[in-house]
Each structure stands twice: as structure tokens, then as C-alpha cells.
BASE-710002 format. One line per 2 residues: number of its first residue (from 1); their letters; for each residue x, y, z of N, C-alpha, C. Coordinates in steps of 0.2 Angstrom, whole numbers, always signed. Layout:
NUM	A	X,Y,Z,X,Y,Z,X,Y,Z ~ ...
end
This chain:
1	MT	+393,-611,-615,+397,-604,-616,+390,-601,-615 ~ +388,-594,-614,+383,-592,-612,+384,-584,-616
3	DG	+378,-579,-618,+380,-577,-623,+381,-570,-618 ~ +387,-566,-618,+388,-560,-613,+391,-562,-607
5	GF	+392,-567,-606,+396,-570,-598,+402,-575,-600 ~ +402,-578,-595,+409,-581,-596,+410,-586,-601
7	PT	+415,-588,-605,+420,-584,-604,+421,-579,-609 ~ +418,-576,-610,+418,-570,-616,+420,-566,-612
9	VR	+416,-563,-606,+416,-558,-601,+421,-561,-594 ~ +425,-559,-594,+432,-559,-589,+433,-553,-585
11	LR	+430,-550,-581,+431,-544,-578,+438,-544,-573 ~ +441,-549,-572,+449,-551,-572,+452,-548,-576
13	RL	+451,-545,-582,+454,-542,-586,+457,-536,-587 ~ +452,-533,-581,+454,-525,-580,+458,-524,-573
15	RQ	+461,-533,-571,+464,-531,-563,+470,-534,-564 ~ +471,-539,-571,+479,-542,-570,+483,-537,-568
17	HP	+483,-531,-576,+489,-527,-575,+489,-522,-570 ~ +495,-518,-567,+494,-514,-562,+492,-508,-566
19	GV	+495,-507,-571,+493,-499,-578,+487,-501,-578 ~ +484,-505,-579,+476,-507,-582,+474,-505,-577
21	RR	+475,-506,-572,+469,-505,-565,+470,-498,-563 ~ +476,-495,-565,+475,-486,-563,+473,-482,-568
23	LV	+471,-486,-575,+468,-483,-582,+461,-483,-579 ~ +459,-487,-577,+452,-487,-574,+450,-484,-568
25	TE	+454,-485,-565,+452,-482,-559,+447,-474,-559 ~ +444,-474,-556,+439,-469,-555,+440,-464,-548
27	TR	+440,-467,-544,+442,-463,-537,+449,-461,-535 ~ +450,-455,-534,+457,-456,-534,+459,-450,-528
29	LD	+464,-452,-524,+466,-447,-519,+471,-441,-520 ~ +471,-437,-517,+474,-433,-519,+477,-427,-511
31	PS	+482,-424,-512,+483,-421,-505,+476,-414,-505 ~ +475,-412,-511,+472,-406,-510,+463,-408,-510
33	NF	+461,-416,-507,+456,-416,-507,+456,-417,-497 ~ +461,-415,-494,+461,-417,-487,+460,-408,-482
35	IL	+457,-410,-478,+456,-404,-473,+459,-407,-468 ~ +465,-404,-465,+467,-404,-459,+464,-400,-454
37	PL	+461,-405,-446,+458,-402,-441,+466,-399,-435 ~ +465,-393,-433,+470,-393,-427,+467,-390,-423
39	FV	+470,-391,-416,+468,-389,-410,+473,-383,-406 ~ +470,-377,-407,+474,-373,-404,+472,-369,-395
41	RP	+479,-369,-392,+477,-366,-386,+483,-360,-384 ~ +480,-356,-379,+485,-350,-378,+490,-351,-375
43	GR	+495,-346,-377,+502,-348,-373,+509,-347,-380 ~ +514,-349,-377,+517,-348,-382,+525,-355,-381
45	QV	+524,-359,-387,+529,-364,-385,+525,-370,-383 ~ +518,-370,-382,+513,-375,-379,+510,-380,-386
47	RR	+513,-386,-384,+512,-393,-388,+510,-397,-383 ~ +504,-399,-382,+500,-403,-379,+498,-410,-380
49	EI	+500,-415,-379,+497,-420,-381,+489,-423,-383 ~ +485,-425,-386,+480,-428,-384,+480,-435,-385
51	SA	+479,-437,-379,+479,-445,-378,+478,-449,-381 ~ +471,-448,-382,+466,-451,-387,+467,-452,-395
53	MP	+470,-449,-396,+471,-447,-404,+478,-445,-405 ~ +483,-452,-405,+489,-454,-407,+493,-449,-412
55	GN	+497,-445,-412,+499,-438,-415,+497,-434,-418 ~ +492,-431,-413,+490,-426,-412,+489,-420,-406
57	DQ	+490,-415,-408,+492,-410,-401,+487,-404,-401 ~ +486,-402,-394,+484,-393,-394,+491,-390,-395
59	LS	+490,-385,-400,+496,-380,-400,+493,-373,-399 ~ +500,-369,-397,+499,-365,-396,+500,-360,-402
61	PD	+498,-352,-403,+497,-350,-411,+504,-351,-413 ~ +509,-349,-411,+517,-349,-414,+517,-355,-417
63	LL	+515,-360,-414,+518,-368,-416,+512,-369,-419 ~ +507,-368,-420,+503,-369,-424,+502,-366,-430
65	AR	+506,-361,-432,+511,-357,-438,+514,-362,-441 ~ +518,-365,-437,+523,-369,-441,+518,-375,-444
67	EV	+514,-378,-440,+510,-384,-444,+505,-382,-449 ~ +503,-376,-449,+501,-373,-456,+505,-372,-463
69	EQ	+511,-372,-462,+515,-370,-466,+519,-377,-470 ~ +517,-381,-464,+520,-389,-465,+513,-392,-470
71	AA	+507,-387,-469,+502,-393,-471,+501,-389,-479 ~ +504,-383,-479,+504,-379,-486,+508,-382,-490
73	AL	+512,-384,-487,+519,-388,-494,+519,-394,-496 ~ +515,-397,-490,+510,-403,-493,+505,-403,-496
75	GL	+503,-399,-499,+498,-397,-504,+491,-400,-502 ~ +488,-399,-494,+483,-399,-492,+477,-395,-496
77	GG	+472,-397,-496,+466,-393,-498,+464,-386,-493 ~ +466,-387,-486,+467,-381,-481,+466,-385,-473
79	VI	+465,-381,-469,+466,-383,-461,+460,-381,-457 ~ +456,-384,-454,+451,-380,-449,+454,-378,-442
81	LF	+451,-374,-441,+454,-373,-432,+449,-372,-427 ~ +451,-375,-423,+446,-376,-416,+450,-373,-409
83	GI	+446,-369,-408,+448,-365,-404,+448,-368,-394 ~ +453,-367,-390,+451,-370,-383,+454,-364,-378
85	PA	+450,-359,-376,+450,-352,-373,+454,-355,-366 ~ +455,-349,-364,+459,-349,-357,+453,-350,-351
87	AK	+447,-346,-354,+443,-347,-349,+437,-346,-351 ~ +430,-348,-350,+424,-350,-354,+417,-348,-347
89	DG	+414,-345,-351,+407,-342,-347,+402,-345,-350 ~ +397,-342,-348,+390,-346,-350,+387,-345,-358
91	QG	+391,-339,-360,+388,-336,-369,+396,-339,-374 ~ +400,-340,-371,+405,-343,-376,+409,-336,-377
93	SD	+410,-331,-371,+412,-324,-373,+418,-324,-379 ~ +424,-330,-376,+429,-330,-380,+430,-329,-387
95	AL	+424,-332,-391,+424,-334,-398,+421,-327,-399 ~ +419,-323,-397,+416,-316,-400,+420,-310,-399
97	SE	+428,-312,-397,+433,-308,-395,+437,-307,-400 ~ +441,-301,-404,+445,-303,-406,+451,-303,-405
99	SG	+451,-303,-399,+458,-306,-395,+458,-313,-392 ~ +451,-315,-395,+449,-324,-393,+455,-328,-395
101	IV	+456,-334,-394,+460,-339,-395,+459,-340,-404 ~ +454,-340,-407,+452,-342,-414,+456,-336,-418
103	AE	+455,-330,-418,+456,-326,-418,+464,-322,-418 ~ +467,-324,-414,+474,-326,-413,+477,-331,-416
105	AL	+475,-336,-416,+476,-341,-422,+475,-340,-430 ~ +473,-335,-431,+470,-334,-438,+476,-330,-439
107	RA	+478,-324,-433,+483,-320,-436,+489,-322,-438 ~ +491,-329,-433,+495,-330,-433,+496,-336,-440
109	AR	+491,-339,-442,+493,-345,-449,+493,-340,-452 ~ +489,-335,-453,+487,-331,-460,+494,-332,-465
111	PA	+500,-327,-463,+504,-329,-466,+506,-334,-468 ~ +507,-339,-464,+510,-346,-464,+506,-350,-471
113	AG	+500,-348,-472,+495,-353,-475,+497,-352,-483 ~ +499,-345,-485,+498,-344,-492,+492,-344,-495
115	DM	+491,-348,-500,+485,-347,-502,+480,-353,-501 ~ +483,-358,-496,+478,-364,-492,+473,-359,-489
117	PL	+467,-363,-489,+461,-358,-487,+464,-361,-478 ~ +462,-355,-474,+461,-357,-467,+453,-357,-467
119	LT	+449,-364,-462,+442,-362,-461,+443,-364,-454 ~ +437,-361,-451,+437,-361,-444,+430,-363,-441
121	DL	+428,-369,-436,+422,-371,-434,+420,-367,-431 ~ +414,-365,-431,+410,-359,-429,+405,-362,-423
123	CC	+407,-362,-417,+400,-364,-412,+402,-363,-406 ~ +398,-363,-400,+398,-360,-395,+403,-367,-390
125	CE	+402,-373,-392,+404,-378,-387,+411,-379,-382 ~ +413,-377,-387,+422,-375,-385,+424,-369,-381
127	YT	+417,-367,-380,+419,-358,-376,+415,-359,-370 ~ +410,-362,-370,+405,-361,-365,+406,-363,-359
129	DH	+407,-363,-352,+407,-369,-346,+403,-373,-345 ~ +398,-374,-349,+392,-379,-349,+393,-384,-354
131	GH	+396,-381,-359,+398,-387,-366,+394,-387,-370 ~ +388,-384,-369,+383,-384,-374,+385,-379,-382
133	CG	+381,-381,-387,+383,-376,-392,+377,-370,-393 ~ +377,-365,-386,+372,-360,-386,+372,-358,-379
135	PL	+368,-352,-378,+368,-352,-369,+361,-355,-369 ~ +360,-357,-364,+355,-360,-361,+350,-357,-355
137	AE	+343,-359,-358,+337,-359,-354,+332,-363,-353 ~ +328,-361,-348,+325,-366,-343,+319,-367,-348
139	RR	+319,-375,-352,+311,-375,-354,+309,-381,-353 ~ +303,-381,-349,+299,-386,-348,+302,-389,-343
141	GR	+305,-388,-340,+309,-390,-332,+316,-391,-335 ~ +319,-391,-339,+326,-393,-341,+329,-389,-344
143	AD	+334,-388,-343,+339,-383,-347,+340,-388,-355 ~ +339,-382,-360,+339,-382,-367,+343,-377,-371
145	VD	+346,-378,-375,+350,-372,-379,+344,-369,-382 ~ +347,-363,-382,+341,-356,-384,+343,-355,-391
147	ND	+339,-357,-395,+341,-360,-404,+341,-352,-406 ~ +338,-346,-405,+337,-339,-406,+342,-335,-406
149	AT	+344,-336,-397,+350,-332,-396,+356,-334,-396 ~ +357,-340,-399,+364,-343,-403,+364,-340,-410
151	LA	+358,-337,-412,+361,-336,-420,+365,-328,-420 ~ +362,-325,-414,+367,-320,-415,+373,-320,-414
153	LL	+376,-325,-409,+380,-325,-404,+384,-328,-412 ~ +382,-332,-417,+385,-334,-421,+388,-332,-427
155	GR	+382,-326,-428,+383,-322,-432,+390,-316,-431 ~ +388,-315,-425,+396,-311,-421,+401,-315,-421
157	QA	+404,-320,-422,+408,-326,-420,+410,-325,-428 ~ +406,-327,-433,+406,-327,-440,+411,-320,-445
159	VV	+408,-313,-440,+411,-308,-443,+419,-307,-440 ~ +421,-309,-432,+425,-309,-430,+430,-314,-434
161	HA	+431,-319,-435,+435,-324,-439,+433,-324,-447 ~ +431,-319,-450,+432,-316,-456,+438,-311,-455
163	RC	+435,-305,-451,+441,-299,-450,+447,-301,-450 ~ +449,-307,-446,+453,-310,-444,+460,-315,-448
165	GA	+455,-315,-453,+460,-318,-458,+454,-327,-459 ~ +449,-328,-458,+447,-335,-460,+445,-336,-468
167	DV	+445,-339,-470,+443,-340,-480,+438,-343,-479 ~ +436,-347,-475,+431,-352,-476,+427,-352,-467
169	IA	+420,-353,-467,+417,-351,-460,+412,-359,-460 ~ +413,-361,-455,+411,-369,-453,+405,-371,-449
171	PS	+401,-367,-449,+397,-369,-444,+394,-374,-441 ~ +395,-377,-435,+394,-386,-434,+388,-386,-430
173	GM	+387,-381,-428,+381,-382,-420,+374,-384,-422 ~ +371,-385,-427,+366,-387,-428,+361,-384,-426
175	MD	+360,-377,-425,+356,-375,-423,+351,-371,-430 ~ +344,-372,-429,+338,-369,-432,+341,-363,-437
177	GM	+342,-362,-443,+343,-355,-444,+351,-352,-445 ~ +355,-357,-442,+363,-352,-442,+364,-351,-448
179	VG	+363,-354,-453,+368,-353,-460,+363,-346,-463 ~ +357,-345,-463,+355,-336,-465,+356,-332,-460
181	AI	+357,-334,-453,+358,-329,-447,+368,-325,-448 ~ +372,-330,-451,+378,-329,-454,+379,-328,-458
183	RT	+375,-329,-464,+375,-325,-469,+374,-316,-470 ~ +369,-316,-466,+365,-311,-465,+372,-305,-461
185	AL	+375,-311,-457,+380,-305,-454,+386,-303,-457 ~ +387,-310,-460,+396,-309,-464,+392,-304,-471
187	DA	+387,-303,-472,+385,-298,-480,+385,-292,-477 ~ +381,-289,-471,+382,-284,-467,+388,-281,-466
189	AG	+393,-285,-464,+399,-285,-461,+405,-281,-470 ~ +404,-283,-474,+405,-283,-480,+411,-290,-483
191	FE	+407,-295,-481,+412,-301,-482,+407,-305,-484 ~ +403,-301,-489,+399,-307,-494,+403,-312,-499
193	QV	+408,-310,-498,+412,-314,-503,+414,-322,-499 ~ +414,-320,-491,+418,-329,-490,+411,-333,-488
195	PI	+414,-339,-491,+409,-344,-489,+406,-348,-483 ~ +402,-353,-484,+399,-356,-479,+399,-362,-481
197	LS	+404,-367,-475,+403,-372,-476,+398,-375,-470 ~ +392,-379,-472,+388,-378,-467,+388,-387,-465
199	YA	+390,-388,-458,+389,-393,-455,+381,-396,-455 ~ +377,-398,-461,+371,-397,-461,+369,-403,-461
201	AK	+371,-409,-461,+369,-418,-458,+374,-420,-453 ~ +375,-417,-447,+377,-419,-441,+374,-423,-436
203	YA	+378,-429,-435,+375,-433,-431,+376,-434,-423 ~ +373,-433,-419,+373,-435,-413,+378,-442,-413
205	SA	+385,-443,-414,+386,-448,-413,+391,-450,-408 ~ +390,-458,-407,+398,-461,-403,+404,-460,-404
207	FY	+405,-457,-411,+412,-457,-413,+415,-452,-412 ~ +413,-448,-407,+416,-441,-406,+420,-440,-399
209	GP	+419,-447,-395,+422,-446,-389,+429,-443,-390 ~ +436,-446,-393,+441,-444,-393,+441,-434,-395
211	FR	+438,-433,-400,+437,-424,-400,+436,-422,-393 ~ +432,-423,-388,+429,-422,-382,+436,-421,-379
213	EA	+441,-425,-377,+448,-423,-376,+451,-415,-378 ~ +452,-417,-387,+454,-412,-390,+453,-405,-390
215	AE	+445,-407,-390,+443,-398,-387,+441,-395,-382 ~ +440,-402,-377,+438,-401,-373,+432,-397,-371
217	SA	+429,-400,-376,+421,-398,-375,+416,-402,-372 ~ +417,-408,-368,+412,-413,-367,+405,-407,-363
219	PQ	+400,-409,-364,+394,-407,-361,+394,-408,-353 ~ +395,-403,-351,+396,-403,-341,+388,-408,-339
221	SG	+383,-408,-342,+378,-411,-340,+374,-413,-349 ~ +370,-419,-347,+364,-421,-353,+368,-422,-358
223	DR	+367,-421,-362,+370,-423,-371,+369,-417,-376 ~ +368,-419,-382,+368,-415,-388,+361,-417,-394
225	RG	+360,-423,-391,+354,-427,-394,+348,-421,-394 ~ +350,-415,-392,+340,-411,-392,+342,-406,-398
227	YQ	+349,-407,-403,+350,-402,-407,+352,-407,-414 ~ +357,-409,-413,+362,-414,-417,+357,-421,-420
229	MD	+359,-424,-425,+354,-428,-429,+355,-435,-425 ~ +349,-438,-426,+347,-444,-422,+350,-448,-429
231	PA	+354,-454,-426,+359,-458,-430,+351,-463,-433 ~ +348,-465,-428,+342,-467,-430,+338,-466,-436
233	AA	+334,-459,-437,+332,-456,-442,+333,-458,-448 ~ +326,-457,-451,+328,-457,-458,+334,-453,-461
235	AE	+336,-459,-465,+343,-454,-470,+341,-447,-472 ~ +333,-449,-475,+332,-441,-479,+330,-437,-475
237	QA	+330,-436,-466,+330,-432,-464,+336,-427,-466 ~ +340,-430,-466,+348,-427,-468,+347,-422,-474
239	LR	+343,-425,-481,+340,-420,-487,+338,-414,-487 ~ +334,-414,-480,+331,-407,-479,+335,-404,-474
241	EV	+338,-407,-470,+343,-401,-467,+349,-400,-472 ~ +350,-401,-478,+355,-400,-481,+350,-393,-485
243	EL	+343,-396,-487,+340,-392,-493,+339,-385,-488 ~ +337,-386,-485,+337,-379,-478,+342,-375,-479
245	DL	+348,-378,-478,+355,-374,-477,+356,-372,-485 ~ +355,-374,-489,+355,-373,-496,+353,-366,-496
247	AE	+347,-366,-495,+343,-361,-496,+343,-355,-493 ~ +347,-357,-486,+349,-349,-483,+356,-347,-482
249	GA	+359,-350,-490,+364,-345,-492,+373,-353,-490 ~ +370,-356,-487,+377,-362,-489,+381,-363,-495
251	DM	+387,-361,-496,+390,-362,-501,+392,-370,-504 ~ +393,-374,-496,+397,-381,-497,+393,-384,-491
253	IM	+393,-391,-491,+389,-394,-483,+393,-400,-482 ~ +392,-403,-476,+397,-405,-474,+392,-411,-470
255	VK	+394,-418,-471,+390,-425,-468,+397,-426,-462 ~ +393,-427,-458,+397,-429,-450,+396,-434,-446
257	PA	+396,-440,-444,+403,-443,-447,+403,-446,-454 ~ +409,-449,-457,+409,-450,-463,+407,-459,-463
259	LA	+410,-462,-459,+412,-470,-462,+404,-472,-459 ~ +401,-471,-455,+394,-475,-453,+387,-471,-456
261	YL	+391,-466,-459,+385,-462,-466,+387,-461,-470 ~ +391,-467,-474,+392,-465,-483,+384,-465,-486
263	DV	+378,-470,-483,+374,-470,-488,+370,-463,-485 ~ +373,-459,-484,+368,-451,-481,+375,-448,-487
265	IR	+379,-448,-487,+386,-443,-491,+379,-445,-497 ~ +380,-453,-501,+377,-454,-507,+370,-450,-509
267	LV	+368,-451,-503,+358,-449,-505,+361,-441,-508 ~ +366,-439,-502,+365,-429,-503,+369,-429,-509
269	RD	+373,-433,-511,+377,-430,-519,+372,-433,-524 ~ +367,-437,-524,+363,-437,-529,+358,-435,-529
271	RF	+356,-431,-523,+351,-426,-525,+352,-419,-525 ~ +357,-418,-525,+361,-409,-526,+368,-412,-528
273	PG	+367,-413,-536,+373,-414,-538,+375,-405,-542 ~ +381,-406,-539,+386,-398,-542,+387,-394,-535
275	VP	+383,-397,-530,+385,-394,-522,+393,-396,-518 ~ +397,-395,-519,+401,-395,-516,+400,-401,-509
277	IA	+402,-404,-508,+401,-409,-501,+407,-412,-498 ~ +407,-410,-492,+414,-412,-485,+410,-419,-483
279	AY	+414,-423,-480,+413,-426,-475,+418,-426,-468 ~ +416,-426,-463,+422,-427,-457,+424,-435,-454
281	NV	+428,-437,-458,+431,-443,-454,+434,-443,-446 ~ +429,-443,-442,+430,-440,-434,+435,-445,-431
283	SG	+434,-442,-426,+439,-444,-421,+441,-450,-420 ~ +435,-454,-419,+433,-461,-417,+435,-466,-422
285	EF	+434,-463,-428,+434,-466,-434,+443,-466,-434 ~ +447,-462,-434,+454,-462,-434,+456,-465,-428
287	SM	+455,-467,-421,+458,-468,-416,+458,-474,-416 ~ +452,-476,-417,+449,-486,-419,+456,-489,-421
289	VK	+456,-485,-427,+460,-487,-432,+469,-488,-430 ~ +471,-482,-427,+477,-481,-424,+478,-486,-417
291	AA	+473,-486,-415,+474,-492,-409,+473,-497,-410 ~ +470,-502,-416,+474,-507,-419,+480,-507,-423
293	AQ	+482,-502,-427,+487,-503,-429,+493,-503,-423 ~ +493,-500,-418,+498,-500,-412,+497,-507,-409
295	RG	+493,-512,-409,+492,-517,-406,+494,-521,-414 ~ +497,-520,-418,+499,-525,-425,+493,-529,-428
297	WL	+486,-527,-427,+481,-529,-429,+480,-526,-436 ~ +481,-519,-439,+479,-518,-444,+485,-514,-447
299	DE	+487,-512,-453,+491,-509,-458,+489,-503,-459 ~ +490,-498,-454,+488,-491,-454,+487,-488,-460
301	QA	+493,-487,-463,+493,-484,-470,+486,-486,-476 ~ +488,-495,-476,+482,-498,-480,+476,-496,-477
303	VA	+475,-498,-473,+465,-495,-470,+464,-487,-471 ~ +470,-484,-468,+467,-477,-469,+465,-475,-477
305	LE	+470,-477,-482,+467,-475,-488,+463,-480,-491 ~ +462,-484,-488,+456,-487,-488,+449,-484,-488
307	LL	+450,-480,-482,+443,-478,-478,+442,-470,-482 ~ +449,-468,-482,+447,-462,-486,+445,-462,-493
309	TA	+447,-468,-498,+446,-469,-504,+437,-470,-503 ~ +434,-474,-499,+427,-476,-497,+423,-468,-497
311	IR	+424,-464,-494,+422,-459,-492,+422,-454,-497 ~ +426,-454,-503,+428,-451,-511,+423,-455,-512
313	RA	+423,-460,-515,+419,-466,-519,+414,-462,-516 ~ +410,-463,-512,+403,-462,-509,+400,-453,-510
315	GA	+404,-449,-513,+402,-444,-515,+406,-438,-511 ~ +410,-438,-508,+413,-432,-505,+418,-429,-508
317	GM	+418,-423,-511,+424,-420,-513,+430,-419,-509 ~ +429,-417,-502,+434,-416,-498,+432,-420,-491
319	VL	+437,-421,-490,+437,-425,-482,+441,-422,-477 ~ +439,-419,-470,+441,-418,-464,+444,-426,-462
321	TY	+450,-426,-460,+453,-431,-458,+461,-429,-456 ~ +460,-432,-448,+466,-432,-444,+474,-435,-448
323	WA	+471,-440,-455,+477,-442,-459,+478,-439,-463 ~ +477,-431,-465,+478,-428,-469,+484,-426,-470
325	KE	+489,-425,-466,+498,-426,-468,+500,-433,-470 ~ +499,-437,-466,+501,-444,-466,+499,-448,-474
327	AA	+492,-445,-476,+489,-446,-481,+493,-444,-487 ~ +495,-436,-486,+498,-434,-491,+508,-436,-491
329	QW	+508,-441,-487,+516,-442,-488,+515,-448,-490 ~ +511,-452,-488,+508,-458,-493,+508,-457,-499
331	LS	+504,-453,-502,+502,-454,-507,+506,-450,-511 ~ +513,-448,-509,+519,-444,-513,+524,-449,-512
end
């Protein structure tokens, strides 16, 4: 017999009884933790299946409203809207218009949402004909996103979203200075109370593949490694990104993707206690589980809830996930 060890210490005592297990559980899942991504396109009565993301569809604004109503009834923490415009150009003009697709979607969704927050993804990639996150400029013999020209467009886009009913603005383009530009534009337009959830640590990840179909936003040439973070960079680089965004006025921050970057979520949580942290459980993370479950290799419900628990345990208070509705139903 050893002092302080077995048989005096038996950790299984806390595991034997299901009620005791519940009593000592620290990481809990609740529908209010989840934010559901939704994809909206022009038209009426349009529901277009996203083949790479089973169970997800592109929806016209009228059908989007029904989806938002269901999300609110399930007690979800919110929905985040991604737009697929009827026409694209070099600057993403549809995103700047109060008759654009996200503006229309917000007007349709607002009555259905009740007090459930409507978030909007703020970026140019879904609206540009080249698929990059801002207008392009020639630099050193190659096309690159014009960072500073993009900032003005993001500010205008944020004001449109706020005017049309967005409760939270979520910029995802990873442009330097984007949070400050958006905060300035919102404040000048009288929307100083609209919070910003910044995609502060967004990596150039291979896990985004299915999303490119969902949002029809794949780059027509090149890739986004010139502005999204390198997965192999020091994890502490994410802390610099978060710190800068908070200094510019971000109210909440996001790490994207979630599962391959649990270490980053934990680093951010430890460095910035008290700052609300979201993590995006992205399309590739979702679709690979769906595919395995369809083959009978995994129990989808058990695996999905385990993954969502891991993201929460790492330190994320909010999880953007395509399982939001299913998870809410499983938990009930």
C-alpha cells in the first residue's frame, strides 16, 4: 500500500455511477452553445442540395426564414448567414447593396429569429468573380488582394448588414486592420452597439473543401495562403492576431478550423480570459464524419457529440457547427 495511491485512491469511484458521472462533469453541451451556418441564394422556393455536406442546402430567403424559425425553436445560440449572389464582379458589389442577397436574407430572417441572434459572415470571396477575399492588384508580377482597398469595402458591407438586421458582424477575410475599419464604419453609421466576432485566427486549411461548394467561393486562381494563417506557423502567431483584433475593437474572436487547432483554442483561452471565444467546426470536419457514418464505420451521433465536447473543453464558448440542429435534438 502506497501513501496517496492505490488502493486508497480509486479514480473509478467517480465513474461507476451514472449520476456521479453527471455530478462531476465540467464540460456540458447545450443548444445555446451552437451557431448554425446557413447558405442563401436568390429566388423563391429554392432548396439546392450541397452534395459534399449531406443534410445541408442552399436556400432561397423564403425557405431560409423557415430554417431560422426552426433554429430558434430548438434554442440555438444563433445562425450565421453566407450569401451566394446572382452575379459576381471584381469587387463583390452584391455584398455592398441593400438589395443584395444577404440584405434580402436578413430582412426575411429577422421576424423568424425572435431574440435569437443573426450573425453575418463578412467577406468578399463569395461575391467576387475571382473568388478572393477582396479586389486584386498586381504586385511584383502577380495578382494579390489589395488589403487597404478591401478595408473600405468591408466597412460598407458591415453597415449594410447592420441596417438590414444583423445582430453580430463576423469578418472572415483575415485582412490586416479589418476590425478597426469595420468598427469605425459601424460607429459612424450609428451602430456602435453592434458587436464584432472576428475570425481572428483563421488558417489556410484543407478542411474547407466542402464549403467551397456550399458557398460557391473557390478561388479561380491561386489560393488564400497569402492572407490566411499557415497551419505550420508557431501557434503563438494566433495570439498576435487575436491581440491586434481585440485592440481594434473586436468583442469576440474565433479560431477556425476547430479540431486540428484545439491547441490554439486553449492558448487563446488561457491568454485572454474573459474574452468570448468561438470555434468553427468546419465543413471538412463535418463531412468526413458524415461519410464514415454512411459507410457504417462510425456512430455519427456519438462521434459528433464527442467532437463538440472536445471543442468546448478546449475553451470555446460558442461552436459554429453544421450539427447544430441535430445536436440540439440529440441533447433533448
